[in-house]
N, CA, C and O atoms as a GROMACS GRO file, in nm:
protein
  568
    1MET      N    1  -0.217   1.090   1.464
    1MET     CA    2  -0.205   0.981   1.383
    1MET      C    3  -0.349   0.901   1.438
    1MET      O    4  -0.384   0.878   1.554
    2GLY      N    5  -0.426   0.866   1.297
    2GLY     CA    6  -0.534   0.781   1.340
    2GLY      C    7  -0.478   0.660   1.317
    2GLY      O    8  -0.378   0.632   1.251
    3ALA      N    9  -0.577   0.568   1.398
    3ALA     CA   10  -0.508   0.362   1.397
    3ALA      C   11  -0.491   0.333   1.280
    3ALA      O   12  -0.383   0.279   1.252
    4ARG      N   13  -0.586   0.357   1.172
    4ARG     CA   14  -0.559   0.320   1.074
    4ARG      C   15  -0.456   0.384   0.970
    4ARG      O   16  -0.423   0.308   0.879
    5THR      N   17  -0.399   0.520   0.970
    5THR     CA   18  -0.323   0.580   0.957
    5THR      C   19  -0.177   0.496   0.956
    5THR      O   20  -0.098   0.458   0.869
    6ALA      N   21  -0.187   0.489   1.127
    6ALA     CA   22  -0.044   0.389   1.171
    6ALA      C   23  -0.089   0.305   1.095
    6ALA      O   24  -0.008   0.311   1.002
    7GLY      N   25  -0.167   0.225   1.066
    7GLY     CA   26  -0.181   0.030   0.996
    7GLY      C   27  -0.079   0.063   0.903
    7GLY      O   28   0.043   0.046   0.903
    8ARG      N   29  -0.145   0.106   0.838
    8ARG     CA   30  -0.081   0.160   0.675
    8ARG      C   31   0.045   0.147   0.680
    8ARG      O   32   0.118   0.071   0.616
    9GLU      N   33   0.086   0.269   0.805
    9GLU     CA   34   0.286   0.288   0.758
    9GLU      C   35   0.341   0.172   0.862
    9GLU      O   36   0.458   0.154   0.898
   10ALA      N   37   0.263   0.122   0.889
   10ALA     CA   38   0.339  -0.053   1.005
   10ALA      C   39   0.326  -0.157   0.874
   10ALA      O   40   0.427  -0.216   0.836
   11ALA      N   41   0.228  -0.170   0.823
   11ALA     CA   42   0.232  -0.217   0.695
   11ALA      C   43   0.304  -0.195   0.554
   11ALA      O   44   0.262  -0.230   0.443
   12LEU      N   45   0.372  -0.158   0.571
   12LEU     CA   46   0.415  -0.055   0.471
   12LEU      C   47   0.543  -0.119   0.504
   12LEU      O   48   0.580  -0.207   0.427
   13GLN      N   49   0.634  -0.085   0.625
   13GLN     CA   50   0.723  -0.124   0.639
   13GLN      C   51   0.771  -0.277   0.685
   13GLN      O   52   0.887  -0.315   0.702
   14MET      N   53   0.671  -0.339   0.696
   14MET     CA   54   0.676  -0.499   0.697
   14MET      C   55   0.670  -0.524   0.506
   14MET      O   56   0.764  -0.583   0.453
   15LEU      N   57   0.592  -0.491   0.449
   15LEU     CA   58   0.593  -0.543   0.323
   15LEU      C   59   0.724  -0.494   0.228
   15LEU      O   60   0.747  -0.516   0.109
   16PHE      N   61   0.793  -0.424   0.322
   16PHE     CA   62   0.950  -0.329   0.256
   16PHE      C   63   0.996  -0.434   0.298
   16PHE      O   64   1.076  -0.487   0.221
   17ALA      N   65   0.973  -0.496   0.409
   17ALA     CA   66   1.081  -0.610   0.518
   17ALA      C   67   1.078  -0.703   0.408
   17ALA      O   68   1.182  -0.732   0.349
   18ALA      N   69   0.908  -0.779   0.358
   18ALA     CA   70   0.877  -0.886   0.278
   18ALA      C   71   0.974  -0.907   0.130
   18ALA      O   72   1.010  -1.012   0.077
   19ASP      N   73   0.994  -0.787   0.095
   19ASP     CA   74   1.061  -0.720  -0.053
   19ASP      C   75   1.196  -0.822  -0.057
   19ASP      O   76   1.236  -0.913  -0.130
   20VAL      N   77   1.244  -0.750   0.070
   20VAL     CA   78   1.374  -0.792   0.122
   20VAL      C   79   1.436  -0.927   0.137
   20VAL      O   80   1.547  -0.961   0.099
   21THR      N   81   1.362  -0.985   0.188
   21THR     CA   82   1.359  -1.146   0.296
   21THR      C   83   1.230  -1.208   0.178
   21THR      O   84   1.144  -1.166   0.099
   22SER      N   85   1.295  -1.351   0.238
   22SER     CA   86   1.160  -1.469   0.228
   22SER      C   87   1.112  -1.496   0.302
   22SER      O   88   1.048  -1.600   0.284
   23ALA      N   89   1.100  -1.431   0.439
   23ALA     CA   90   1.038  -1.473   0.552
   23ALA      C   91   0.889  -1.462   0.580
   23ALA      O   92   0.826  -1.358   0.564
   24PRO      N   93   0.836  -1.575   0.623
   24PRO     CA   94   0.697  -1.583   0.594
   24PRO      C   95   0.642  -1.434   0.638
   24PRO      O   96   0.712  -1.342   0.681
   25PRO      N   97   0.531  -1.433   0.622
   25PRO     CA   98   0.404  -1.304   0.674
   25PRO      C   99   0.422  -1.353   0.856
   25PRO      O  100   0.456  -1.270   0.940
   26ALA      N  101   0.401  -1.452   0.880
   26ALA     CA  102   0.387  -1.404   1.074
   26ALA      C  103   0.528  -1.390   1.112
   26ALA      O  104   0.546  -1.301   1.196
   27GLU      N  105   0.636  -1.456   1.070
   27GLU     CA  106   0.789  -1.389   1.146
   27GLU      C  107   0.748  -1.231   1.080
   27GLU      O  108   0.747  -1.140   1.163
   28LEU      N  109   0.711  -1.192   0.925
   28LEU     CA  110   0.763  -1.073   0.934
   28LEU      C  111   0.684  -0.924   1.034
   28LEU      O  112   0.722  -0.812   1.070
   29VAL      N  113   0.514  -1.035   1.052
   29VAL     CA  114   0.503  -0.942   1.166
   29VAL      C  115   0.542  -0.957   1.309
   29VAL      O  116   0.534  -0.850   1.369
   30ARG      N  117   0.571  -1.027   1.361
   30ARG     CA  118   0.660  -1.065   1.502
   30ARG      C  119   0.780  -1.006   1.473
   30ARG      O  120   0.809  -0.960   1.584
   31SER      N  121   0.875  -0.975   1.397
   31SER     CA  122   0.992  -0.929   1.400
   31SER      C  123   0.980  -0.793   1.371
   31SER      O  124   1.084  -0.728   1.357
   32TYR      N  125   0.831  -0.721   1.353
   32TYR     CA  126   0.858  -0.569   1.321
   32TYR      C  127   0.826  -0.552   1.483
   32TYR      O  128   0.906  -0.509   1.566
   33TRP      N  129   0.676  -0.599   1.512
   33TRP     CA  130   0.635  -0.567   1.649
   33TRP      C  131   0.762  -0.613   1.728
   33TRP      O  132   0.802  -0.506   1.774
   34ARG      N  133   0.830  -0.690   1.761
   34ARG     CA  134   0.948  -0.671   1.856
   34ARG      C  135   1.012  -0.578   1.835
   34ARG      O  136   1.052  -0.521   1.936
   35GLU      N  137   1.049  -0.520   1.707
   35GLU     CA  138   1.156  -0.429   1.738
   35GLU      C  139   1.048  -0.265   1.726
   35GLU      O  140   1.073  -0.164   1.791
   36THR      N  141   1.000  -0.273   1.685
   36THR     CA  142   0.892  -0.119   1.678
   36THR      C  143   0.729  -0.138   1.724
   36THR      O  144   0.637  -0.152   1.643
   37PRO      N  145   0.714  -0.134   1.874
   37PRO     CA  146   0.637  -0.124   1.956
   37PRO      C  147   0.511  -0.096   1.870
   37PRO      O  148   0.424  -0.182   1.855
   38GLY      N  149   0.505   0.046   1.803
   38GLY     CA  150   0.377   0.121   1.740
   38GLY      C  151   0.277   0.116   1.795
   38GLY      O  152   0.264   0.082   1.913
   39ASP      N  153   0.163   0.158   1.700
   39ASP     CA  154   0.068   0.200   1.790
   39ASP      C  155  -0.036   0.079   1.819
   39ASP      O  156  -0.115   0.040   1.733
   40ALA      N  157  -0.032   0.043   1.904
   40ALA     CA  158  -0.173  -0.092   1.934
   40ALA      C  159  -0.302  -0.070   1.883
   40ALA      O  160  -0.360  -0.166   1.835
   41GLU      N  161  -0.346   0.018   1.885
   41GLU     CA  162  -0.486   0.060   1.785
   41GLU      C  163  -0.438   0.036   1.674
   41GLU      O  164  -0.501  -0.065   1.642
   42GLY      N  165  -0.376   0.057   1.598
   42GLY     CA  166  -0.358   0.070   1.450
   42GLY      C  167  -0.252  -0.116   1.384
   42GLY      O  168  -0.223  -0.169   1.276
   43ARG      N  169  -0.231  -0.145   1.535
   43ARG     CA  170  -0.201  -0.287   1.495
   43ARG      C  171  -0.277  -0.372   1.376
   43ARG      O  172  -0.238  -0.377   1.259
   44PRO      N  173  -0.397  -0.442   1.432
   44PRO     CA  174  -0.503  -0.511   1.377
   44PRO      C  175  -0.496  -0.500   1.249
   44PRO      O  176  -0.505  -0.604   1.183
   45TYR      N  177  -0.477  -0.378   1.183
   45TYR     CA  178  -0.520  -0.310   1.070
   45TYR      C  179  -0.448  -0.350   0.979
   45TYR      O  180  -0.474  -0.391   0.866
   46SER      N  181  -0.275  -0.323   1.080
   46SER     CA  182  -0.155  -0.338   0.960
   46SER      C  183  -0.111  -0.490   0.952
   46SER      O  184  -0.019  -0.526   0.878
   47GLU      N  185  -0.183  -0.577   1.032
   47GLU     CA  186  -0.155  -0.727   1.030
   47GLU      C  187  -0.296  -0.815   0.932
   47GLU      O  188  -0.312  -0.920   0.869
   48GLN      N  189  -0.340  -0.748   0.953
   48GLN     CA  190  -0.440  -0.762   0.817
   48GLN      C  191  -0.454  -0.704   0.702
   48GLN      O  192  -0.550  -0.732   0.630
   49LEU      N  193  -0.350  -0.603   0.662
   49LEU     CA  194  -0.321  -0.524   0.538
   49LEU      C  195  -0.234  -0.635   0.535
   49LEU      O  196  -0.297  -0.730   0.488
   50VAL      N  197  -0.092  -0.674   0.571
   50VAL     CA  198   0.024  -0.767   0.592
   50VAL      C  199  -0.020  -0.903   0.494
   50VAL      O  200   0.015  -0.922   0.377
   51ARG      N  201  -0.100  -0.982   0.571
   51ARG     CA  202  -0.134  -1.134   0.526
   51ARG      C  203  -0.213  -1.080   0.387
   51ARG      O  204  -0.156  -1.121   0.285
   52ASP      N  205  -0.296  -1.022   0.368
   52ASP     CA  206  -0.406  -0.984   0.269
   52ASP      C  207  -0.306  -0.995   0.133
   52ASP      O  208  -0.318  -1.085   0.050
   53VAL      N  209  -0.208  -0.893   0.126
   53VAL     CA  210  -0.158  -0.841   0.032
   53VAL      C  211  -0.020  -0.917   0.016
   53VAL      O  212   0.044  -0.901  -0.088
   54LEU      N  213   0.016  -0.982   0.095
   54LEU     CA  214   0.105  -1.089   0.071
   54LEU      C  215   0.072  -1.193  -0.010
   54LEU      O  216   0.137  -1.250  -0.098
   55ALA      N  217  -0.112  -1.221   0.062
   55ALA     CA  218  -0.180  -1.344   0.001
   55ALA      C  219  -0.215  -1.333  -0.106
   55ALA      O  220  -0.263  -1.432  -0.161
   56GLU      N  221  -0.201  -1.177  -0.194
   56GLU     CA  222  -0.263  -1.148  -0.349
   56GLU      C  223  -0.181  -1.106  -0.378
   56GLU      O  224  -0.226  -1.034  -0.467
   57ARG      N  225  -0.009  -1.074  -0.374
   57ARG     CA  226   0.041  -1.018  -0.463
   57ARG      C  227   0.090  -1.003  -0.548
   57ARG      O  228   0.155  -0.904  -0.584
   58GLU      N  229   0.060  -1.153  -0.631
   58GLU     CA  230   0.027  -1.166  -0.787
   58GLU      C  231  -0.044  -1.113  -0.880
   58GLU      O  232  -0.019  -1.085  -0.998
   59THR      N  233  -0.193  -1.097  -0.771
   59THR     CA  234  -0.328  -1.058  -0.872
   59THR      C  235  -0.321  -0.878  -0.825
   59THR      O  236  -0.383  -0.794  -0.891
   60LEU      N  237  -0.235  -0.841  -0.702
   60LEU     CA  238  -0.249  -0.724  -0.677
   60LEU      C  239  -0.116  -0.651  -0.836
   60LEU      O  240  -0.147  -0.565  -0.918
   61ASP      N  241  -0.028  -0.698  -0.830
   61ASP     CA  242   0.085  -0.717  -0.906
   61ASP      C  243   0.046  -0.688  -1.064
   61ASP      O  244   0.102  -0.603  -1.133
   62ARG      N  245  -0.029  -0.750  -1.095
   62ARG     CA  246  -0.128  -0.778  -1.255
   62ARG      C  247  -0.174  -0.618  -1.224
   62ARG      O  248  -0.103  -0.529  -1.271
   63ALA      N  249  -0.302  -0.580  -1.138
   63ALA     CA  250  -0.343  -0.495  -1.162
   63ALA      C  251  -0.303  -0.356  -1.180
   63ALA      O  252  -0.350  -0.265  -1.249
   64ILE      N  253  -0.194  -0.364  -1.091
   64ILE     CA  254  -0.101  -0.224  -1.083
   64ILE      C  255   0.016  -0.223  -1.255
   64ILE      O  256   0.079  -0.120  -1.277
   65SER      N  257   0.025  -0.299  -1.320
   65SER     CA  258   0.097  -0.298  -1.396
   65SER      C  259  -0.010  -0.286  -1.505
   65SER      O  260   0.027  -0.238  -1.612
   66ALA      N  261  -0.190  -0.339  -1.487
   66ALA     CA  262  -0.214  -0.304  -1.643
   66ALA      C  263  -0.277  -0.125  -1.588
   66ALA      O  264  -0.342  -0.060  -1.671
   67ALA      N  265  -0.254  -0.075  -1.473
   67ALA     CA  266  -0.278   0.034  -1.472
   67ALA      C  267  -0.184   0.152  -1.437
   67ALA      O  268  -0.204   0.258  -1.377
   68SER      N  269  -0.071   0.094  -1.496
   68SER     CA  270   0.073   0.158  -1.456
   68SER      C  271   0.153   0.187  -1.614
   68SER      O  272   0.249   0.117  -1.646
   69ASP      N  273   0.113   0.275  -1.684
   69ASP     CA  274   0.200   0.284  -1.860
   69ASP      C  275   0.298   0.269  -1.842
   69ASP      O  276   0.346   0.354  -1.766
   70HIS      N  277   0.385   0.170  -1.886
   70HIS     CA  278   0.522   0.141  -1.959
   70HIS      C  279   0.612   0.131  -1.820
   70HIS      O  280   0.733   0.150  -1.808
   71TRP      N  281   0.529   0.099  -1.737
   71TRP     CA  282   0.677   0.030  -1.552
   71TRP      C  283   0.602  -0.115  -1.540
   71TRP      O  284   0.483  -0.144  -1.533
   72ARG      N  285   0.725  -0.197  -1.541
   72ARG     CA  286   0.690  -0.311  -1.508
   72ARG      C  287   0.669  -0.299  -1.325
   72ARG      O  288   0.732  -0.214  -1.262
   73ILE      N  289   0.622  -0.346  -1.291
   73ILE     CA  290   0.613  -0.430  -1.139
   73ILE      C  291   0.746  -0.375  -1.051
   73ILE      O  292   0.750  -0.284  -0.968
   74ASP      N  293   0.872  -0.479  -1.109
   74ASP     CA  294   0.993  -0.518  -1.080
   74ASP      C  295   1.060  -0.365  -1.069
   74ASP      O  296   1.112  -0.326  -0.964
   75ARG      N  297   1.052  -0.272  -1.207
   75ARG     CA  298   1.117  -0.142  -1.209
   75ARG      C  299   1.092  -0.064  -1.136
   75ARG      O  300   1.156   0.041  -1.146
   76MET      N  301   0.973  -0.075  -1.013
   76MET     CA  302   0.955   0.003  -0.946
   76MET      C  303   1.026  -0.001  -0.842
   76MET      O  304   1.070  -0.106  -0.794
   77THR      N  305   1.049   0.130  -0.790
   77THR     CA  306   1.109   0.131  -0.627
   77THR      C  307   1.014   0.071  -0.528
   77THR      O  308   0.895   0.101  -0.515
   78ARG      N  309   1.081  -0.019  -0.458
   78ARG     CA  310   1.022  -0.098  -0.365
   78ARG      C  311   0.923  -0.016  -0.256
   78ARG      O  312   0.811  -0.059  -0.226
   79VAL      N  313   0.974   0.095  -0.208
   79VAL     CA  314   0.846   0.208  -0.200
   79VAL      C  315   0.707   0.202  -0.235
   79VAL      O  316   0.597   0.160  -0.199
   80ASP      N  317   0.785   0.283  -0.344
   80ASP     CA  318   0.639   0.243  -0.483
   80ASP      C  319   0.546   0.156  -0.514
   80ASP      O  320   0.440   0.167  -0.576
   81ARG      N  321   0.612   0.042  -0.448
   81ARG     CA  322   0.562  -0.116  -0.516
   81ARG      C  323   0.467  -0.112  -0.391
   81ARG      O  324   0.346  -0.092  -0.400
   82ASN      N  325   0.520  -0.129  -0.296
   82ASN     CA  326   0.456  -0.142  -0.202
   82ASN      C  327   0.306  -0.039  -0.103
   82ASN      O  328   0.213  -0.068  -0.027
   83VAL      N  329   0.366   0.092  -0.169
   83VAL     CA  330   0.254   0.190  -0.156
   83VAL      C  331   0.150   0.116  -0.265
   83VAL      O  332   0.033   0.090  -0.235
   84LEU      N  333   0.196   0.093  -0.366
   84LEU     CA  334   0.048   0.079  -0.475
   84LEU      C  335   0.020  -0.085  -0.437
   84LEU      O  336  -0.033  -0.155  -0.523
   85ARG      N  337   0.049  -0.129  -0.337
   85ARG     CA  338  -0.011  -0.323  -0.328
   85ARG      C  339  -0.108  -0.245  -0.235
   85ARG      O  340  -0.230  -0.261  -0.247
   86LEU      N  341  -0.051  -0.154  -0.134
   86LEU     CA  342  -0.162  -0.116  -0.002
   86LEU      C  343  -0.285  -0.072  -0.054
   86LEU      O  344  -0.398  -0.119  -0.040
   87GLY      N  345  -0.240   0.034  -0.123
   87GLY     CA  346  -0.350   0.121  -0.213
   87GLY      C  347  -0.445   0.082  -0.329
   87GLY      O  348  -0.538   0.144  -0.381
   88ALA      N  349  -0.386  -0.054  -0.359
   88ALA     CA  350  -0.466  -0.130  -0.436
   88ALA      C  351  -0.529  -0.213  -0.367
   88ALA      O  352  -0.645  -0.229  -0.403
   89TRP      N  353  -0.491  -0.282  -0.268
   89TRP     CA  354  -0.571  -0.356  -0.203
   89TRP      C  355  -0.664  -0.297  -0.176
   89TRP      O  356  -0.774  -0.329  -0.221
   90GLU      N  357  -0.640  -0.165  -0.072
   90GLU     CA  358  -0.761  -0.121  -0.008
   90GLU      C  359  -0.895  -0.102  -0.116
   90GLU      O  360  -1.007  -0.133  -0.074
   91LEU      N  361  -0.880  -0.055  -0.243
   91LEU     CA  362  -0.878  -0.020  -0.362
   91LEU      C  363  -1.028  -0.116  -0.373
   91LEU      O  364  -1.141  -0.068  -0.372
   92LEU      N  365  -0.997  -0.247  -0.381
   92LEU     CA  366  -1.032  -0.376  -0.451
   92LEU      C  367  -1.115  -0.407  -0.351
   92LEU      O  368  -1.236  -0.399  -0.369
   93HIS      N  369  -1.076  -0.436  -0.263
   93HIS     CA  370  -1.137  -0.520  -0.098
   93HIS      C  371  -1.220  -0.433   0.014
   93HIS      O  372  -1.330  -0.460   0.061
   94ASP      N  373  -1.120  -0.302   0.048
   94ASP     CA  374  -1.238  -0.200   0.136
   94ASP      C  375  -1.300  -0.115   0.079
   94ASP      O  376  -1.261  -0.003   0.043
   95ARG      N  377  -1.422  -0.173   0.065
   95ARG     CA  378  -1.542  -0.082  -0.036
   95ARG      C  379  -1.587   0.020   0.070
   95ARG      O  380  -1.655   0.117   0.034
   96GLU      N  381  -1.550   0.003   0.212
   96GLU     CA  382  -1.597   0.131   0.303
   96GLU      C  383  -1.526   0.250   0.316
   96GLU      O  384  -1.574   0.350   0.369
   97THR      N  385  -1.407   0.244   0.268
   97THR     CA  386  -1.284   0.345   0.285
   97THR      C  387  -1.324   0.395   0.175
   97THR      O  388  -1.340   0.320   0.079
   98PRO      N  389  -1.353   0.546   0.163
   98PRO     CA  390  -1.370   0.625   0.002
   98PRO      C  391  -1.256   0.609  -0.036
   98PRO      O  392  -1.174   0.604   0.056
   99ALA      N  393  -1.201   0.594  -0.172
   99ALA     CA  394  -1.100   0.576  -0.275
   99ALA      C  395  -1.069   0.670  -0.264
   99ALA      O  396  -0.947   0.662  -0.251
  100GLU      N  397  -1.115   0.829  -0.259
  100GLU     CA  398  -1.031   1.006  -0.199
  100GLU      C  399  -0.924   0.941  -0.062
  100GLU      O  400  -0.803   0.963  -0.056
  101VAL      N  401  -0.962   0.903  -0.013
  101VAL     CA  402  -0.920   0.821   0.139
  101VAL      C  403  -0.779   0.777   0.122
  101VAL      O  404  -0.675   0.814   0.176
  102VAL      N  405  -0.809   0.680   0.024
  102VAL     CA  406  -0.701   0.571   0.000
  102VAL      C  407  -0.631   0.621  -0.053
  102VAL      O  408  -0.522   0.622   0.005
  103LEU      N  409  -0.633   0.690  -0.181
  103LEU     CA  410  -0.542   0.746  -0.239
  103LEU      C  411  -0.467   0.877  -0.161
  103LEU      O  412  -0.362   0.920  -0.207
  104ASP      N  413  -0.507   0.917  -0.083
  104ASP     CA  414  -0.481   1.077   0.024
  104ASP      C  415  -0.348   0.991   0.119
  104ASP      O  416  -0.238   1.040   0.147
  105GLU      N  417  -0.391   0.870   0.152
  105GLU     CA  418  -0.287   0.814   0.248
  105GLU      C  419  -0.174   0.737   0.171
  105GLU      O  420  -0.065   0.718   0.226
  106ALA      N  421  -0.202   0.689   0.036
  106ALA     CA  422  -0.133   0.641  -0.014
  106ALA      C  423  -0.006   0.763  -0.068
  106ALA      O  424   0.116   0.749  -0.072
  107VAL      N  425  -0.072   0.853  -0.096
  107VAL     CA  426   0.062   0.960  -0.167
  107VAL      C  427   0.076   1.022  -0.024
  107VAL      O  428   0.129   1.133  -0.020
  108GLU      N  429   0.041   0.976   0.077
  108GLU     CA  430   0.109   1.028   0.181
  108GLU      C  431   0.255   0.919   0.226
  108GLU      O  432   0.374   0.949   0.235
  109LEU      N  433   0.219   0.849   0.238
  109LEU     CA  434   0.315   0.765   0.238
  109LEU      C  435   0.379   0.707   0.126
  109LEU      O  436   0.438   0.602   0.151
  110ALA      N  437   0.383   0.749   0.005
  110ALA     CA  438   0.480   0.770  -0.089
  110ALA      C  439   0.617   0.892  -0.074
  110ALA      O  440   0.740   0.884  -0.074
  111LYS      N  441   0.500   1.018  -0.060
  111LYS     CA  442   0.571   1.134   0.028
  111LYS      C  443   0.702   1.121   0.103
  111LYS      O  444   0.801   1.194   0.103
  112ARG      N  445   0.673   0.996   0.173
  112ARG     CA  446   0.718   1.048   0.372
  112ARG      C  447   0.825   0.942   0.309
  112ARG      O  448   0.939   0.971   0.344
  113TYR      N  449   0.818   0.841   0.237
  113TYR     CA  450   0.916   0.738   0.202
  113TYR      C  451   0.994   0.710   0.146
  113TYR      O  452   1.100   0.653   0.170
  114GLY      N  453   0.912   0.776  -0.004
  114GLY     CA  454   0.981   0.788  -0.139
  114GLY      C  455   1.046   0.889  -0.160
  114GLY      O  456   1.077   0.992  -0.101
  115THR      N  457   1.070   0.820  -0.303
  115THR     CA  458   1.133   0.958  -0.353
  115THR      C  459   1.047   1.116  -0.407
  115THR      O  460   0.931   1.155  -0.393
  116GLU      N  461   1.146   1.164  -0.458
  116GLU     CA  462   1.064   1.329  -0.495
  116GLU      C  463   0.919   1.302  -0.586
  116GLU      O  464   0.811   1.354  -0.556
  117GLY      N  465   0.938   1.211  -0.701
  117GLY     CA  466   0.847   1.186  -0.780
  117GLY      C  467   0.741   1.120  -0.725
  117GLY      O  468   0.628   1.136  -0.771
  118SER      N  469   0.768   1.027  -0.609
  118SER     CA  470   0.680   0.868  -0.585
  118SER      C  471   0.533   0.947  -0.550
  118SER      O  472   0.436   0.877  -0.578
  119GLY      N  473   0.512   1.035  -0.513
  119GLY     CA  474   0.369   1.117  -0.406
  119GLY      C  475   0.274   1.096  -0.637
  119GLY      O  476   0.199   1.016  -0.693
  120ALA      N  477   0.327   1.184  -0.664
  120ALA     CA  478   0.271   1.187  -0.817
  120ALA      C  479   0.238   1.035  -0.894
  120ALA      O  480   0.128   0.998  -0.937
  121PHE      N  481   0.375   0.958  -0.896
  121PHE     CA  482   0.386   0.842  -0.927
  121PHE      C  483   0.231   0.767  -0.890
  121PHE      O  484   0.139   0.747  -0.969
  122VAL      N  485   0.238   0.730  -0.726
  122VAL     CA  486   0.117   0.626  -0.709
  122VAL      C  487   0.033   0.717  -0.688
  122VAL      O  488  -0.047   0.660  -0.615
  123ASN      N  489  -0.015   0.850  -0.706
  123ASN     CA  490  -0.172   0.938  -0.714
  123ASN      C  491  -0.204   0.898  -0.854
  123ASN      O  492  -0.324   0.877  -0.870
  124GLY      N  493  -0.123   0.879  -0.970
  124GLY     CA  494  -0.166   0.842  -1.127
  124GLY      C  495  -0.180   0.689  -1.158
  124GLY      O  496  -0.258   0.642  -1.241
  125VAL      N  497  -0.088   0.614  -1.074
  125VAL     CA  498  -0.148   0.456  -1.098
  125VAL      C  499  -0.276   0.460  -0.995
  125VAL      O  500  -0.389   0.427  -1.032
  126LEU      N  501  -0.250   0.497  -0.885
  126LEU     CA  502  -0.431   0.418  -0.758
  126LEU      C  503  -0.548   0.491  -0.873
  126LEU      O  504  -0.642   0.428  -0.920
  127ALA      N  505  -0.513   0.658  -0.909
  127ALA     CA  506  -0.639   0.670  -0.942
  127ALA      C  507  -0.697   0.617  -1.090
  127ALA      O  508  -0.816   0.637  -1.113
  128ARG      N  509  -0.614   0.549  -1.190
  128ARG     CA  510  -0.660   0.499  -1.267
  128ARG      C  511  -0.684   0.371  -1.240
  128ARG      O  512  -0.754   0.323  -1.329
  129LEU      N  513  -0.652   0.283  -1.144
  129LEU     CA  514  -0.637   0.154  -1.107
  129LEU      C  515  -0.837   0.132  -0.994
  129LEU      O  516  -0.914   0.037  -0.979
  130ALA      N  517  -0.836   0.289  -0.943
  130ALA     CA  518  -0.981   0.305  -0.882
  130ALA      C  519  -1.053   0.315  -1.008
  130ALA      O  520  -1.130   0.219  -1.016
  131ALA      N  521  -1.061   0.418  -1.144
  131ALA     CA  522  -1.140   0.432  -1.222
  131ALA      C  523  -1.162   0.284  -1.290
  131ALA      O  524  -1.279   0.246  -1.297
  132ASP      N  525  -1.073   0.210  -1.333
  132ASP     CA  526  -1.077   0.092  -1.319
  132ASP      C  527  -1.140  -0.063  -1.270
  132ASP      O  528  -1.157  -0.174  -1.319
  133ALA      N  529  -1.161   0.008  -1.144
  133ALA     CA  530  -1.246  -0.059  -1.043
  133ALA      C  531  -1.380   0.011  -1.056
  133ALA      O  532  -1.473  -0.069  -1.050
  134GLY      N  533  -1.404   0.100  -1.067
  134GLY     CA  534  -1.577   0.121  -1.065
  134GLY      C  535  -1.587   0.219  -0.950
  134GLY      O  536  -1.698   0.260  -0.914
  135ARG      N  537  -1.460   0.263  -0.885
  135ARG     CA  538  -1.419   0.379  -0.827
  135ARG      C  539  -1.379   0.490  -0.815
  135ARG      O  540  -1.311   0.530  -0.721
  136ALA      N  541  -1.423   0.568  -0.929
  136ALA     CA  542  -1.398   0.655  -0.985
  136ALA      C  543  -1.340   0.759  -0.836
  136ALA      O  544  -1.411   0.745  -0.736
  137VAL      N  545  -1.212   0.862  -0.823
  137VAL     CA  546  -1.212   0.998  -0.721
  137VAL      C  547  -1.240   1.088  -0.775
  137VAL      O  548  -1.202   1.133  -0.883
  138THR      N  549  -1.341   1.134  -0.674
  138THR     CA  550  -1.408   1.265  -0.714
  138THR      C  551  -1.344   1.372  -0.712
  138THR      O  552  -1.396   1.473  -0.758
  139ARG      N  553  -1.197   1.374  -0.652
  139ARG     CA  554  -1.142   1.519  -0.635
  139ARG      C  555  -0.958   1.433  -0.655
  139ARG      O  556  -0.910   1.321  -0.637
  140PRO      N  557  -0.914   1.559  -0.700
  140PRO     CA  558  -0.778   1.542  -0.715
  140PRO      C  559  -0.736   1.500  -0.578
  140PRO      O  560  -0.810   1.528  -0.483
  141SER      N  561  -0.591   1.417  -0.552
  141SER     CA  562  -0.553   1.390  -0.448
  141SER      C  563  -0.417   1.408  -0.432
  141SER      O  564  -0.367   1.424  -0.543
  142GLY      N  565  -0.335   1.412  -0.345
  142GLY     CA  566  -0.194   1.447  -0.384
  142GLY      C  567  -0.152   1.596  -0.355
  142GLY      O  568  -0.039   1.635  -0.382
   0.00000   0.00000   0.00000
């Protein structure tokens, strides 16, 4: 598993914990690494994702809501919601990573940790968000 892939997976787990607790980001990160040593190479990226996603959660949630027809953010599963937040942050702020890669990684996380329909749901929402952000995906994901 690559460093960024491992970083995304760790970030998802920390963001899930953030949805369940009211712990500040620094405490979430500290607790996570204490319990799950993880991939040292992916650590800086996961910590950046957690800090940035939590700092922009409201903005990301609005963008996700706008891209997801008939789904309120609070009605999504915690896994789907946080995978979407990660993907949305990367699509909106990390122009170096191709949109296809962001979608593929998000779909894989959704399939691994979510429900049977999570992969398709995440793919659809992020593909629309990518198009809205001017980062159209050139091939289907998932």
